[in-house]
Each structure stands twice: as C-alpha cells, then as structure tokens.
matplotlib code that plots the C-alpha trace (Angstrom):
import matplotlib.pyplot as plt

x = [-8.6, -7.1, -3.4, -0.9, 1.3, 4.8, 7.3, 10.8, 13.1, 14.6, 13.6, 10.3, 8.3, 5.2, 2.0, -1.2, -4.2, -6.7, -9.2, -9.8, -13.0, -14.5, -11.9, -12.8, -10.7, -11.5, -8.7, -8.2, -5.9, -2.5, 0.2, 4.2, 6.2, 8.9, 12.2, 14.3, 17.5, 19.4, 18.5, 20.7, 19.6, 18.8, 16.4, 15.1, 14.6, 12.2, 10.1, 9.9, 9.4, 6.7, 5.1, 4.6, 3.4, 0.8, -0.4, -0.4, -2.5, -4.7, -5.5, -5.2, -3.7, -4.3, -1.1, 2.1, 3.1, 6.5, 9.2, 12.1, 15.3, 17.6, 20.3, 23.2, 24.9, 24.9, 25.6, 25.4, 22.1, 20.9, 22.4, 20.0, 17.1, 18.2, 18.3, 15.1, 13.3, 14.1, 12.4, 9.2, 9.8, 10.2, 7.4, 5.0, 6.4, 5.9, 2.3, 2.0, 1.2, 2.4, 5.0, 4.7, 7.7, 7.5, 10.0, 9.2, 8.9, 6.2, 4.2, 4.5, 3.2, 0.5, -0.7, -0.2, 0.1, 3.2, 6.2, 8.6, 5.7, 6.7, 6.3, 3.8, 1.6, 1.8, 0.9, -2.3, -3.0, -3.0, -4.9, -7.8, -8.4, -8.6, -11.1, -8.8, -9.4, -5.6, -2.7, -1.3, 1.3, 4.6, 5.6, 6.3, 3.1, 1.5, 4.2, 3.0, -0.7, 1.1, 2.7, -0.8, -2.6, 0.4, -0.3, -4.2, -3.4, -1.1, -0.9, -4.4, -7.0, -6.3, -3.6, -1.4, -2.6, -1.9, 1.7, 2.1, 1.3, -2.2, -4.6, -3.9]
y = [10.4, 12.5, 13.9, 15.7, 17.9, 18.4, 21.2, 19.5, 22.0, 22.7, 26.7, 26.3, 23.1, 24.0, 21.8, 21.1, 18.8, 18.6, 15.6, 14.3, 12.7, 11.9, 15.1, 17.2, 19.2, 20.5, 22.1, 21.1, 23.0, 24.3, 26.4, 25.9, 24.4, 26.3, 26.2, 29.0, 29.3, 29.9, 26.3, 23.6, 20.9, 17.9, 20.1, 21.5, 18.0, 17.2, 20.1, 19.0, 15.4, 16.2, 18.5, 16.5, 13.7, 16.2, 16.7, 13.0, 11.9, 15.1, 14.7, 11.0, 11.3, 8.2, 9.6, 11.9, 13.7, 15.0, 16.8, 15.1, 16.4, 18.0, 20.5, 21.8, 23.9, 24.3, 21.2, 22.0, 22.9, 20.3, 17.5, 19.7, 19.1, 16.1, 15.0, 17.6, 15.3, 12.0, 13.1, 14.1, 10.9, 8.8, 10.4, 9.1, 5.4, 5.3, 6.1, 3.9, 6.7, 5.6, 8.0, 9.2, 11.3, 13.8, 15.9, 20.1, 18.3, 15.9, 19.1, 21.1, 18.8, 17.7, 21.0, 23.3, 20.5, 22.2, 20.9, 24.0, 26.3, 29.1, 28.8, 31.9, 29.7, 27.1, 29.1, 30.8, 27.1, 26.0, 28.7, 28.1, 24.3, 24.8, 27.2, 29.6, 33.7, 34.6, 31.8, 31.1, 32.6, 31.2, 30.3, 26.7, 26.4, 26.7, 24.2, 22.0, 22.4, 21.8, 18.6, 17.2, 18.0, 16.4, 12.8, 13.2, 14.0, 10.9, 8.9, 7.8, 6.3, 4.8, 6.9, 5.5, 1.9, 2.4, 3.1, 1.0, -1.8, -3.2, -1.9, -2.9]
z = [-6.1, -3.9, -5.1, -3.3, -5.2, -3.5, -5.2, -3.6, -1.5, 2.1, 2.8, 0.9, -0.1, -2.0, -1.6, -3.2, -2.7, -5.3, -6.4, -9.7, -10.7, -14.1, -15.5, -13.4, -10.7, -6.9, -5.2, -1.1, -0.4, -0.7, 0.8, 1.6, 4.5, 5.6, 7.9, 9.1, 7.3, 11.1, 12.0, 11.9, 8.3, 10.7, 12.3, 9.0, 7.5, 10.6, 10.3, 6.6, 7.6, 10.5, 8.5, 5.0, 7.6, 9.1, 5.6, 4.2, 7.7, 7.4, 3.8, 3.4, -0.4, -2.5, -4.2, -4.0, -7.0, -7.1, -9.1, -10.3, -9.5, -12.1, -11.2, -13.3, -11.5, -7.3, -6.5, -2.8, -3.4, -5.1, -2.6, 0.4, -1.9, -2.5, 1.2, 2.0, -1.0, 0.7, 3.5, 1.8, 0.2, 3.1, 4.7, 2.0, 2.4, 5.7, 5.2, 2.3, 0.0, -3.5, -5.3, -8.4, -10.1, -12.7, -14.8, -15.6, -19.3, -18.7, -16.1, -18.7, -21.0, -18.8, -17.5, -21.2, -23.7, -24.6, -23.0, -23.7, -22.2, -20.1, -16.8, -16.8, -19.3, -16.3, -13.5, -15.6, -17.0, -13.4, -12.4, -15.0, -14.7, -10.7, -10.9, -8.9, -9.0, -9.3, -9.5, -6.0, -4.4, -3.6, -7.1, -5.3, -4.5, -7.8, -9.1, -6.3, -7.5, -11.2, -10.3, -8.5, -12.2, -14.2, -12.2, -12.7, -16.3, -16.7, -13.8, -13.9, -16.0, -20.0, -20.4, -17.4, -18.2, -21.7, -20.3, -18.0, -20.5, -19.1, -22.0, -25.3]

ax = plt.figure().add_subplot(projection="3d")
ax.plot(x, y, z, "-o")
ax.set_aspect("equal")
plt.show()
C-alpha cells in the first residue's frame, strides 16, 4: 500500500509518501509544497491543487492521510488553512484517492503508542520507523510522514477491519 501523508497549510504543506507492506515501512519521497506570501490567496490555492495533483499522479497512492483541523485562537488562519485543506481533499477526490483524517492525538498514539507524546518524540519515532538518518525538515514534512505512518498503523489491516465492524 502506498500512502500519501499531508500536513495541511497554505504557506507550507508538508507531504510524505511511504509504502507499507507486511508490517514494514519504506520511505518513497517527502518534502513540502510552498506558496509565496505575496501572492493572492486564490493563486496560492491553485498552486496547492496543482502540486498535490502532481504528487498523486506521480506516486499513485492508495490512500491520502491528512490531519483533522483544530484551532482555538486565530480564526483567520483557521479559515485559510481550511480552504487549503479543502483544495487538497478535492485533488484526492478528483483522482479517486480515498481520504482518511486523523487527529493529532490519533497520530501520536499510532506513531509512539502514547497519545500525549511530545512533538520531538513523534518526530524521532517517525525517523526511527522509516529508517531515516535524521528527522526530516521542515517539521511539516516530518508531520506528514507521521500521518502516513498513522494510517498504516490504524487505517489498514485487522485493526481497521475491527474498527469498521468487518471482523468479529
């Protein structure tokens, strides 16, 4: 299974592509989609859509794992991130790639086994699980890889079947 993990944003969108088979992870690619701050917002959304669409066409993921949004302070930022996230989800939908959403708590639990893990613990465990020599930068990229691992650990296999009620 090929999983595209996405850490949504509008200035910097982290992505990570992994394969998962037989309980083993393999890193395929990771990086970030960036948009210029001085560009009109609709044009930034166009870049996000185009670049995510390109990633989907290049890597042909079986699933897209994306963080659920939660904001408790800056509503302007929340609205902009939500619009960018919608653009990402639209790219997946247009390419018939199933989208799976995970909260930060779910990601932490799936990657470290502890839902209250610190960010540095999640990043280090992501590095370790993927056999990388160092934690990917920027942090959004490491977060995207953690989202992909989260889907591999919780959205596939027997655990997912139990959660969907497909197995007794």
